[in-house]
C-alpha positions in Angstrom: 102.6 179.6 -80.5 105.7 181.0 -82.0 109.1 179.4 -83.1 110.6 181.4 -80.2 108.1 180.1 -77.7 109.1 176.5 -78.8 112.8 177.4 -78.6 112.5 178.6 -75.1 110.5 175.4 -74.0 113.2 173.2 -75.7 116.0 175.3 -74.0 114.2 174.7 -70.5 114.0 170.9 -71.4 117.6 170.6 -72.5 118.9 172.4 -69.4 116.7 170.0 -67.4 118.5 167.1 -69.1 122.0 168.6 -68.1 122.8 169.7 -71.7 125.4 172.4 -71.8 125.3 174.0 -75.1 122.1 175.1 -76.4 122.0 177.3 -79.5 119.3 178.7 -81.5 119.2 179.5 -85.2 122.8 178.2 -85.9 124.2 177.0 -89.3 126.5 174.1 -88.6 125.9 170.8 -90.4 125.2 171.6 -94.0 123.4 174.2 -96.1 120.6 175.1 -93.7 120.1 176.8 -90.4 119.2 174.6 -87.4 116.3 176.0 -85.4 118.0 174.7 -82.3 121.1 172.5 -81.4 122.1 171.1 -78.1 125.1 169.2 -77.0 125.1 166.8 -74.3 127.9 166.7 -71.6 129.1 163.5 -73.4 129.3 165.3 -76.7 126.3 164.0 -78.5 124.3 166.6 -80.7 120.6 167.0 -80.9 119.1 169.0 -83.7 115.5 170.3 -83.3 113.6 171.3 -86.3 110.6 173.5 -85.2 107.4 173.6 -87.2 104.4 175.7 -86.5 102.0 174.4 -89.1 101.5 171.2 -91.0 102.0 172.9 -94.3 105.5 174.1 -93.0 106.2 170.5 -92.0 105.3 169.1 -95.5 107.3 171.9 -97.2 110.4 170.7 -95.3 110.4 167.6 -97.5 110.0 169.6 -100.8 113.1 172.0 -100.2 115.6 172.3 -103.0 118.2 169.6 -102.8 121.8 170.5 -102.2 125.0 168.7 -103.7 126.8 166.2 -101.4 129.1 163.4 -102.3 128.8 164.2 -106.0 125.0 164.0 -106.1 121.9 166.0 -105.2 120.4 165.0 -101.7 117.4 166.5 -99.9 118.1 167.3 -96.2 116.1 164.2 -95.1 118.0 162.0 -97.4 121.3 163.3 -95.9 120.1 162.9 -92.4 118.9 159.3 -93.1 122.1 158.3 -94.9 124.1 156.0 -92.5 127.6 156.7 -94.4 127.2 160.4 -93.4 129.0 161.1 -90.1 128.9 165.0 -90.0 125.2 165.2 -88.9 123.5 165.4 -85.5 123.3 162.2 -83.5 119.6 162.8 -82.9 117.1 164.8 -85.0 113.8 165.8 -83.8 110.7 167.8 -85.0 109.4 170.1 -82.3 105.6 171.2 -82.9 102.7 172.6 -81.0 101.0 169.6 -79.3 98.7 167.6 -81.7 100.1 169.1 -84.9 101.7 165.9 -86.0 101.6 162.3 -85.0 104.4 159.9 -84.5 103.7 158.2 -87.9 103.8 161.5 -89.7 107.6 161.8 -89.1 110.3 159.9 -91.0 112.2 156.9 -89.4 115.3 159.0 -88.8 113.4 161.6 -86.6 111.8 161.9 -83.3 108.8 164.0 -82.5 108.2 166.4 -79.5 105.1 168.2 -78.7 105.1 171.6 -76.8 102.0 172.2 -74.9 101.0 175.8 -74.7 102.0 177.5 -71.3 98.6 179.0 -70.9 97.5 176.0 -68.7 100.9 175.9 -66.9 103.5 178.0 -65.6 105.9 177.1 -68.5 105.2 175.3 -71.9 105.5 171.4 -71.3 107.6 169.2 -73.5 106.2 165.8 -74.3 108.3 163.2 -76.3 105.8 161.5 -78.7 108.3 159.5 -80.6 112.0 159.1 -79.4 114.6 160.1 -82.0 116.8 157.2 -83.0 120.5 157.6 -82.5 121.9 158.3 -86.1 125.4 157.6 -85.3 127.7 157.4 -82.3 130.5 159.9 -83.1 130.8 162.8 -80.7 131.1 166.4 -81.7 134.7 167.3 -82.4 136.7 170.1 -80.5 136.9 171.8 -83.9 133.2 171.9 -84.3 132.7 173.0 -80.8 135.0 175.9 -81.5 133.2 176.8 -84.8 130.0 177.0 -82.8 131.5 179.0 -80.1 132.9 181.4 -82.7 129.5 181.8 -84.2 127.9 182.5 -80.8 130.7 185.1 -80.1 130.0 187.0 -83.3 126.2 186.9 -82.7 126.9 188.3 -79.2 129.0 191.1 -80.3 126.6 192.0 -83.3 123.8 192.2 -80.8 125.8 194.4 -78.4 126.7 196.6 -81.2 123.1 196.9 -82.3 122.0 197.5 -78.8 124.7 200.2 -78.4 123.8 201.9 -81.7 120.2 201.8 -80.8 120.8 203.4 -77.4 122.9 206.1 -79.1 120.2 207.0 -81.5 117.5 207.0 -78.8 119.3 209.6 -76.6 120.4 211.7 -79.5 124.2 211.6 -78.7 126.7 210.6 -81.4 
């Protein structure tokens, strides 16, 4: 199972929950790229961190800290810090089924298992541990516009790359 397989399963899950904005691989909250963000119709943000192996999960807690509020914090210190408002409302680890147990994830995170689609028409999403709400603030219109702008640039960069690829394949300038 790949990160992309899990992103697609989470996309289907979020659409089924009525979420309207589902964005893969976007840098929004801090100094890292979120594997997937979704925004509910009421403006609450879910961040999904996808892990394919247990060693990848463990390495997430050893990453170089970044400077916030005058001191260095790891990503998970930042997520667990109740005084920080610019963070997702919910934070989830999404992994292949059975990779992690509920007790493996920190208190500020939920856990989702993705069952391989080989047994089903689509990969199944199972909530193993519900993510706690980290705060009640809704995403601002300014932040929505920043995300929309990033999606627009990604679209046009992909369109440009596709156009350049088709031009090089047919030999025309």
